[in-house]
PDB file with SEQRES, HELIX, SHEET and CRYST1 records, atoms N, CA, C and O in Angstrom:
SEQRES   1 A   55  MET LYS ILE ALA ALA PHE PHE PHE LEU ILE VAL THR GLY          
SEQRES   2 A   55  VAL PHE LEU SER SER CYS ALA SER ASP PHE ASP PRO ASN          
SEQRES   3 A   55  ALA GLY ALA ASP TYR ALA ASP PRO ASP PRO LEU ARG THR          
SEQRES   4 A   55  GLN GLY ARG ILE GLN GLN MET HIS SER ASP ALA MET ARG          
SEQRES   5 A   55  GLN GLN PHE                                                  
HELIX    1 AA1 LYS A    2  ASP A   22  1                                  21    
HELIX    2 AA2 PRO A   36  GLN A   54  1                                  19    
CRYST1    1.000    1.000    1.000  90.00  90.00  90.00 P 1           1          
ATOM      1  N   MET A   1      16.293 -40.900  -5.625  1.00  0.00           N  
ATOM      2  CA  MET A   1      15.128 -40.238  -5.087  1.00  0.00           C  
ATOM      3  C   MET A   1      15.538 -39.256  -3.986  1.00  0.00           C  
ATOM      4  O   MET A   1      15.021 -38.140  -3.930  1.00  0.00           O  
ATOM      5  N   LYS A   2      16.460 -39.663  -3.113  1.00  0.00           N  
ATOM      6  CA  LYS A   2      16.907 -38.782  -2.046  1.00  0.00           C  
ATOM      7  C   LYS A   2      17.656 -37.577  -2.598  1.00  0.00           C  
ATOM      8  O   LYS A   2      17.569 -36.479  -2.049  1.00  0.00           O  
ATOM      9  N   ILE A   3      18.386 -37.785  -3.676  1.00  0.00           N  
ATOM     10  CA  ILE A   3      19.136 -36.688  -4.286  1.00  0.00           C  
ATOM     11  C   ILE A   3      18.168 -35.651  -4.858  1.00  0.00           C  
ATOM     12  O   ILE A   3      18.393 -34.447  -4.730  1.00  0.00           O  
ATOM     13  N   ALA A   4      17.097 -36.122  -5.485  1.00  0.00           N  
ATOM     14  CA  ALA A   4      16.100 -35.207  -6.048  1.00  0.00           C  
ATOM     15  C   ALA A   4      15.410 -34.407  -4.948  1.00  0.00           C  
ATOM     16  O   ALA A   4      15.172 -33.210  -5.112  1.00  0.00           O  
ATOM     17  N   ALA A   5      15.087 -35.050  -3.836  1.00  0.00           N  
ATOM     18  CA  ALA A   5      14.441 -34.353  -2.722  1.00  0.00           C  
ATOM     19  C   ALA A   5      15.392 -33.328  -2.113  1.00  0.00           C  
ATOM     20  O   ALA A   5      14.974 -32.222  -1.768  1.00  0.00           O  
ATOM     21  N   PHE A   6      16.666 -33.687  -1.979  1.00  0.00           N  
ATOM     22  CA  PHE A   6      17.657 -32.769  -1.444  1.00  0.00           C  
ATOM     23  C   PHE A   6      17.832 -31.564  -2.364  1.00  0.00           C  
ATOM     24  O   PHE A   6      17.911 -30.429  -1.896  1.00  0.00           O  
ATOM     25  N   PHE A   7      17.891 -31.810  -3.661  1.00  0.00           N  
ATOM     26  CA  PHE A   7      18.008 -30.735  -4.643  1.00  0.00           C  
ATOM     27  C   PHE A   7      16.787 -29.821  -4.570  1.00  0.00           C  
ATOM     28  O   PHE A   7      16.923 -28.599  -4.627  1.00  0.00           O  
ATOM     29  N   PHE A   8      15.605 -30.403  -4.444  1.00  0.00           N  
ATOM     30  CA  PHE A   8      14.373 -29.628  -4.341  1.00  0.00           C  
ATOM     31  C   PHE A   8      14.407 -28.735  -3.097  1.00  0.00           C  
ATOM     32  O   PHE A   8      13.995 -27.577  -3.163  1.00  0.00           O  
ATOM     33  N   LEU A   9      14.888 -29.253  -1.976  1.00  0.00           N  
ATOM     34  CA  LEU A   9      14.976 -28.461  -0.757  1.00  0.00           C  
ATOM     35  C   LEU A   9      15.952 -27.299  -0.916  1.00  0.00           C  
ATOM     36  O   LEU A   9      15.697 -26.203  -0.419  1.00  0.00           O  
ATOM     37  N   ILE A  10      17.047 -27.529  -1.594  1.00  0.00           N  
ATOM     38  CA  ILE A  10      18.024 -26.461  -1.824  1.00  0.00           C  
ATOM     39  C   ILE A  10      17.421 -25.372  -2.697  1.00  0.00           C  
ATOM     40  O   ILE A  10      17.547 -24.186  -2.389  1.00  0.00           O  
ATOM     41  N   VAL A  11      16.768 -25.765  -3.783  1.00  0.00           N  
ATOM     42  CA  VAL A  11      16.156 -24.787  -4.692  1.00  0.00           C  
ATOM     43  C   VAL A  11      15.063 -24.007  -3.963  1.00  0.00           C  
ATOM     44  O   VAL A  11      14.960 -22.792  -4.127  1.00  0.00           O  
ATOM     45  N   THR A  12      14.259 -24.684  -3.170  1.00  0.00           N  
ATOM     46  CA  THR A  12      13.202 -24.017  -2.414  1.00  0.00           C  
ATOM     47  C   THR A  12      13.795 -23.037  -1.404  1.00  0.00           C  
ATOM     48  O   THR A  12      13.279 -21.929  -1.257  1.00  0.00           O  
ATOM     49  N   GLY A  13      14.840 -23.408  -0.722  1.00  0.00           N  
ATOM     50  CA  GLY A  13      15.498 -22.521   0.236  1.00  0.00           C  
ATOM     51  C   GLY A  13      16.059 -21.279  -0.423  1.00  0.00           C  
ATOM     52  O   GLY A  13      15.917 -20.172   0.096  1.00  0.00           O  
ATOM     53  N   VAL A  14      16.696 -21.462  -1.566  1.00  0.00           N  
ATOM     54  CA  VAL A  14      17.250 -20.307  -2.291  1.00  0.00           C  
ATOM     55  C   VAL A  14      16.126 -19.388  -2.748  1.00  0.00           C  
ATOM     56  O   VAL A  14      16.251 -18.167  -2.651  1.00  0.00           O  
ATOM     57  N   PHE A  15      15.042 -19.950  -3.241  1.00  0.00           N  
ATOM     58  CA  PHE A  15      13.904 -19.152  -3.700  1.00  0.00           C  
ATOM     59  C   PHE A  15      13.295 -18.366  -2.547  1.00  0.00           C  
ATOM     60  O   PHE A  15      13.032 -17.172  -2.686  1.00  0.00           O  
ATOM     61  N   LEU A  16      13.068 -19.018  -1.415  1.00  0.00           N  
ATOM     62  CA  LEU A  16      12.453 -18.341  -0.278  1.00  0.00           C  
ATOM     63  C   LEU A  16      13.370 -17.273   0.306  1.00  0.00           C  
ATOM     64  O   LEU A  16      12.897 -16.217   0.725  1.00  0.00           O  
ATOM     65  N   SER A  17      14.658 -17.531   0.339  1.00  0.00           N  
ATOM     66  CA  SER A  17      15.575 -16.518   0.870  1.00  0.00           C  
ATOM     67  C   SER A  17      15.642 -15.312  -0.063  1.00  0.00           C  
ATOM     68  O   SER A  17      15.798 -14.186   0.408  1.00  0.00           O  
ATOM     69  N   SER A  18      15.530 -15.519  -1.363  1.00  0.00           N  
ATOM     70  CA  SER A  18      15.537 -14.377  -2.281  1.00  0.00           C  
ATOM     71  C   SER A  18      14.247 -13.582  -2.156  1.00  0.00           C  
ATOM     72  O   SER A  18      14.265 -12.358  -2.285  1.00  0.00           O  
ATOM     73  N   CYS A  19      13.124 -14.259  -1.907  1.00  0.00           N  
ATOM     74  CA  CYS A  19      11.861 -13.544  -1.701  1.00  0.00           C  
ATOM     75  C   CYS A  19      11.915 -12.733  -0.414  1.00  0.00           C  
ATOM     76  O   CYS A  19      11.431 -11.602  -0.372  1.00  0.00           O  
ATOM     77  N   ALA A  20      12.493 -13.294   0.620  1.00  0.00           N  
ATOM     78  CA  ALA A  20      12.560 -12.603   1.900  1.00  0.00           C  
ATOM     79  C   ALA A  20      13.475 -11.386   1.820  1.00  0.00           C  
ATOM     80  O   ALA A  20      13.223 -10.384   2.489  1.00  0.00           O  
ATOM     81  N   SER A  21      14.519 -11.455   1.023  1.00  0.00           N  
ATOM     82  CA  SER A  21      15.433 -10.328   0.940  1.00  0.00           C  
ATOM     83  C   SER A  21      14.847  -9.191   0.115  1.00  0.00           C  
ATOM     84  O   SER A  21      15.290  -8.051   0.252  1.00  0.00           O  
ATOM     85  N   ASP A  22      13.854  -9.469  -0.748  1.00  0.00           N  
ATOM     86  CA  ASP A  22      13.229  -8.418  -1.541  1.00  0.00           C  
ATOM     87  C   ASP A  22      12.275  -7.570  -0.713  1.00  0.00           C  
ATOM     88  O   ASP A  22      11.978  -6.439  -1.099  1.00  0.00           O  
ATOM     89  N   PHE A  23      11.790  -8.076   0.405  1.00  0.00           N  
ATOM     90  CA  PHE A  23      10.820  -7.367   1.224  1.00  0.00           C  
ATOM     91  C   PHE A  23      11.539  -6.381   2.133  1.00  0.00           C  
ATOM     92  O   PHE A  23      12.453  -6.759   2.865  1.00  0.00           O  
ATOM     93  N   ASP A  24      11.132  -5.131   2.088  1.00  0.00           N  
ATOM     94  CA  ASP A  24      11.723  -4.105   2.936  1.00  0.00           C  
ATOM     95  C   ASP A  24      10.659  -3.596   3.906  1.00  0.00           C  
ATOM     96  O   ASP A  24       9.779  -2.833   3.506  1.00  0.00           O  
ATOM     97  N   PRO A  25      10.726  -4.008   5.183  1.00  0.00           N  
ATOM     98  CA  PRO A  25       9.688  -3.592   6.124  1.00  0.00           C  
ATOM     99  C   PRO A  25       9.728  -2.097   6.435  1.00  0.00           C  
ATOM    100  O   PRO A  25       8.756  -1.551   6.955  1.00  0.00           O  
ATOM    101  N   ASN A  26      10.824  -1.440   6.126  1.00  0.00           N  
ATOM    102  CA  ASN A  26      10.944  -0.006   6.406  1.00  0.00           C  
ATOM    103  C   ASN A  26      10.589   0.865   5.211  1.00  0.00           C  
ATOM    104  O   ASN A  26      10.690   2.090   5.279  1.00  0.00           O  
ATOM    105  N   ALA A  27      10.178   0.242   4.127  1.00  0.00           N  
ATOM    106  CA  ALA A  27       9.822   1.016   2.945  1.00  0.00           C  
ATOM    107  C   ALA A  27       8.541   1.795   3.224  1.00  0.00           C  
ATOM    108  O   ALA A  27       7.612   1.280   3.847  1.00  0.00           O  
ATOM    109  N   GLY A  28       8.501   3.012   2.768  1.00  0.00           N  
ATOM    110  CA  GLY A  28       7.322   3.853   2.978  1.00  0.00           C  
ATOM    111  C   GLY A  28       6.178   3.423   2.087  1.00  0.00           C  
ATOM    112  O   GLY A  28       6.384   3.045   0.933  1.00  0.00           O  
ATOM    113  N   ALA A  29       4.990   3.482   2.618  1.00  0.00           N  
ATOM    114  CA  ALA A  29       3.808   3.136   1.843  1.00  0.00           C  
ATOM    115  C   ALA A  29       3.362   4.357   1.054  1.00  0.00           C  
ATOM    116  O   ALA A  29       3.633   5.492   1.447  1.00  0.00           O  
ATOM    117  N   ASP A  30       2.696   4.128  -0.028  1.00  0.00           N  
ATOM    118  CA  ASP A  30       2.235   5.214  -0.884  1.00  0.00           C  
ATOM    119  C   ASP A  30       0.722   5.374  -0.715  1.00  0.00           C  
ATOM    120  O   ASP A  30      -0.055   4.905  -1.547  1.00  0.00           O  
ATOM    121  N   TYR A  31       0.318   6.033   0.358  1.00  0.00           N  
ATOM    122  CA  TYR A  31      -1.098   6.257   0.629  1.00  0.00           C  
ATOM    123  C   TYR A  31      -1.465   7.680   0.222  1.00  0.00           C  
ATOM    124  O   TYR A  31      -0.634   8.587   0.268  1.00  0.00           O  
ATOM    125  N   ALA A  32      -2.698   7.856  -0.168  1.00  0.00           N  
ATOM    126  CA  ALA A  32      -3.187   9.196  -0.462  1.00  0.00           C  
ATOM    127  C   ALA A  32      -3.387   9.943   0.857  1.00  0.00           C  
ATOM    128  O   ALA A  32      -3.715   9.335   1.875  1.00  0.00           O  
ATOM    129  N   ASP A  33      -3.190  11.242   0.835  1.00  0.00           N  
ATOM    130  CA  ASP A  33      -3.404  12.041   2.044  1.00  0.00           C  
ATOM    131  C   ASP A  33      -4.885  12.032   2.398  1.00  0.00           C  
ATOM    132  O   ASP A  33      -5.723  12.364   1.560  1.00  0.00           O  
ATOM    133  N   PRO A  34      -5.217  11.654   3.639  1.00  0.00           N  
ATOM    134  CA  PRO A  34      -6.627  11.620   4.032  1.00  0.00           C  
ATOM    135  C   PRO A  34      -7.181  13.030   4.229  1.00  0.00           C  
ATOM    136  O   PRO A  34      -6.458  13.948   4.615  1.00  0.00           O  
ATOM    137  N   ASP A  35      -8.445  13.178   3.963  1.00  0.00           N  
ATOM    138  CA  ASP A  35      -9.124  14.447   4.178  1.00  0.00           C  
ATOM    139  C   ASP A  35      -9.413  14.580   5.677  1.00  0.00           C  
ATOM    140  O   ASP A  35     -10.125  13.744   6.232  1.00  0.00           O  
ATOM    141  N   PRO A  36      -8.883  15.600   6.338  1.00  0.00           N  
ATOM    142  CA  PRO A  36      -9.063  15.711   7.795  1.00  0.00           C  
ATOM    143  C   PRO A  36     -10.529  15.810   8.217  1.00  0.00           C  
ATOM    144  O   PRO A  36     -10.913  15.234   9.235  1.00  0.00           O  
ATOM    145  N   LEU A  37     -11.342  16.523   7.460  1.00  0.00           N  
ATOM    146  CA  LEU A  37     -12.752  16.664   7.834  1.00  0.00           C  
ATOM    147  C   LEU A  37     -13.490  15.333   7.707  1.00  0.00           C  
ATOM    148  O   LEU A  37     -14.320  14.992   8.550  1.00  0.00           O  
ATOM    149  N   ARG A  38     -13.185  14.599   6.664  1.00  0.00           N  
ATOM    150  CA  ARG A  38     -13.831  13.295   6.478  1.00  0.00           C  
ATOM    151  C   ARG A  38     -13.394  12.326   7.572  1.00  0.00           C  
ATOM    152  O   ARG A  38     -14.205  11.564   8.097  1.00  0.00           O  
ATOM    153  N   THR A  39     -12.099  12.361   7.912  1.00  0.00           N  
ATOM    154  CA  THR A  39     -11.586  11.497   8.964  1.00  0.00           C  
ATOM    155  C   THR A  39     -12.239  11.834  10.308  1.00  0.00           C  
ATOM    156  O   THR A  39     -12.635  10.935  11.049  1.00  0.00           O  
ATOM    157  N   GLN A  40     -12.351  13.123  10.619  1.00  0.00           N  
ATOM    158  CA  GLN A  40     -12.984  13.539  11.869  1.00  0.00           C  
ATOM    159  C   GLN A  40     -14.452  13.116  11.903  1.00  0.00           C  
ATOM    160  O   GLN A  40     -14.954  12.697  12.945  1.00  0.00           O  
ATOM    161  N   GLY A  41     -15.135  13.224  10.769  1.00  0.00           N  
ATOM    162  CA  GLY A  41     -16.533  12.794  10.700  1.00  0.00           C  
ATOM    163  C   GLY A  41     -16.672  11.300  10.951  1.00  0.00           C  
ATOM    164  O   GLY A  41     -17.599  10.866  11.634  1.00  0.00           O  
ATOM    165  N   ARG A  42     -15.758  10.516  10.403  1.00  0.00           N  
ATOM    166  CA  ARG A  42     -15.808   9.061  10.621  1.00  0.00           C  
ATOM    167  C   ARG A  42     -15.548   8.721  12.075  1.00  0.00           C  
ATOM    168  O   ARG A  42     -16.185   7.823  12.627  1.00  0.00           O  
ATOM    169  N   ILE A  43     -14.613   9.430  12.705  1.00  0.00           N  
ATOM    170  CA  ILE A  43     -14.321   9.185  14.122  1.00  0.00           C  
ATOM    171  C   ILE A  43     -15.542   9.511  14.972  1.00  0.00           C  
ATOM    172  O   ILE A  43     -15.895   8.747  15.870  1.00  0.00           O  
ATOM    173  N   GLN A  44     -16.190  10.643  14.695  1.00  0.00           N  
ATOM    174  CA  GLN A  44     -17.373  11.029  15.457  1.00  0.00           C  
ATOM    175  C   GLN A  44     -18.505  10.030  15.257  1.00  0.00           C  
ATOM    176  O   GLN A  44     -19.226   9.708  16.201  1.00  0.00           O  
ATOM    177  N   GLN A  45     -18.662   9.536  14.023  1.00  0.00           N  
ATOM    178  CA  GLN A  45     -19.718   8.559  13.747  1.00  0.00           C  
ATOM    179  C   GLN A  45     -19.464   7.254  14.493  1.00  0.00           C  
ATOM    180  O   GLN A  45     -20.391   6.670  15.054  1.00  0.00           O  
ATOM    181  N   MET A  46     -18.210   6.790  14.504  1.00  0.00           N  
ATOM    182  CA  MET A  46     -17.881   5.561  15.226  1.00  0.00           C  
ATOM    183  C   MET A  46     -18.097   5.749  16.727  1.00  0.00           C  
ATOM    184  O   MET A  46     -18.562   4.836  17.409  1.00  0.00           O  
ATOM    185  N   HIS A  47     -17.761   6.928  17.238  1.00  0.00           N  
ATOM    186  CA  HIS A  47     -17.969   7.199  18.660  1.00  0.00           C  
ATOM    187  C   HIS A  47     -19.459   7.197  18.991  1.00  0.00           C  
ATOM    188  O   HIS A  47     -19.875   6.640  20.007  1.00  0.00           O  
ATOM    189  N   SER A  48     -20.257   7.822  18.129  1.00  0.00           N  
ATOM    190  CA  SER A  48     -21.708   7.838  18.355  1.00  0.00           C  
ATOM    191  C   SER A  48     -22.283   6.434  18.321  1.00  0.00           C  
ATOM    192  O   SER A  48     -23.120   6.089  19.156  1.00  0.00           O  
ATOM    193  N   ASP A  49     -21.855   5.635  17.386  1.00  0.00           N  
ATOM    194  CA  ASP A  49     -22.334   4.253  17.295  1.00  0.00           C  
ATOM    195  C   ASP A  49     -21.950   3.458  18.548  1.00  0.00           C  
ATOM    196  O   ASP A  49     -22.748   2.677  19.067  1.00  0.00           O  
ATOM    197  N   ALA A  50     -20.725   3.667  19.023  1.00  0.00           N  
ATOM    198  CA  ALA A  50     -20.271   2.953  20.217  1.00  0.00           C  
ATOM    199  C   ALA A  50     -21.074   3.377  21.446  1.00  0.00           C  
ATOM    200  O   ALA A  50     -21.436   2.541  22.274  1.00  0.00           O  
ATOM    201  N   MET A  51     -21.349   4.663  21.559  1.00  0.00           N  
ATOM    202  CA  MET A  51     -22.133   5.130  22.705  1.00  0.00           C  
ATOM    203  C   MET A  51     -23.556   4.606  22.654  1.00  0.00           C  
ATOM    204  O   MET A  51     -24.135   4.274  23.689  1.00  0.00           O  
ATOM    205  N   ARG A  52     -24.123   4.529  21.455  1.00  0.00           N  
ATOM    206  CA  ARG A  52     -25.485   3.998  21.296  1.00  0.00           C  
ATOM    207  C   ARG A  52     -25.545   2.524  21.693  1.00  0.00           C  
ATOM    208  O   ARG A  52     -26.509   2.085  22.320  1.00  0.00           O  
ATOM    209  N   GLN A  53     -24.528   1.774  21.332  1.00  0.00           N  
ATOM    210  CA  GLN A  53     -24.502   0.355  21.652  1.00  0.00           C  
ATOM    211  C   GLN A  53     -24.276   0.120  23.141  1.00  0.00           C  
ATOM    212  O   GLN A  53     -24.735  -0.878  23.697  1.00  0.00           O  
ATOM    213  N   GLN A  54     -23.572   1.038  23.776  1.00  0.00           N  
ATOM    214  CA  GLN A  54     -23.272   0.868  25.189  1.00  0.00           C  
ATOM    215  C   GLN A  54     -24.517   1.079  26.062  1.00  0.00           C  
ATOM    216  O   GLN A  54     -24.676   0.422  27.091  1.00  0.00           O  
ATOM    217  N   PHE A  55     -25.393   1.996  25.649  1.00  0.00           N  
ATOM    218  CA  PHE A  55     -26.568   2.302  26.482  1.00  0.00           C  
ATOM    219  C   PHE A  55     -27.844   1.806  25.878  1.00  0.00           C  
ATOM    220  O   PHE A  55     -28.914   1.987  26.460  1.00  0.00           O  
TER     221      PHE A  55                                                      
END                                                                             
């Protein structure tokens, strides 16, 4: 029973280390270019909402 648990821990460790090595935190994301006018409109709307809530 102890041998099976030890084997399971080894297999789990190898699996998790291989998953961790596949992840690249410096990889670039593939996002669509945002529309500047739409982004500016959203910022202005959020600012207006925040000002309304404040007063």
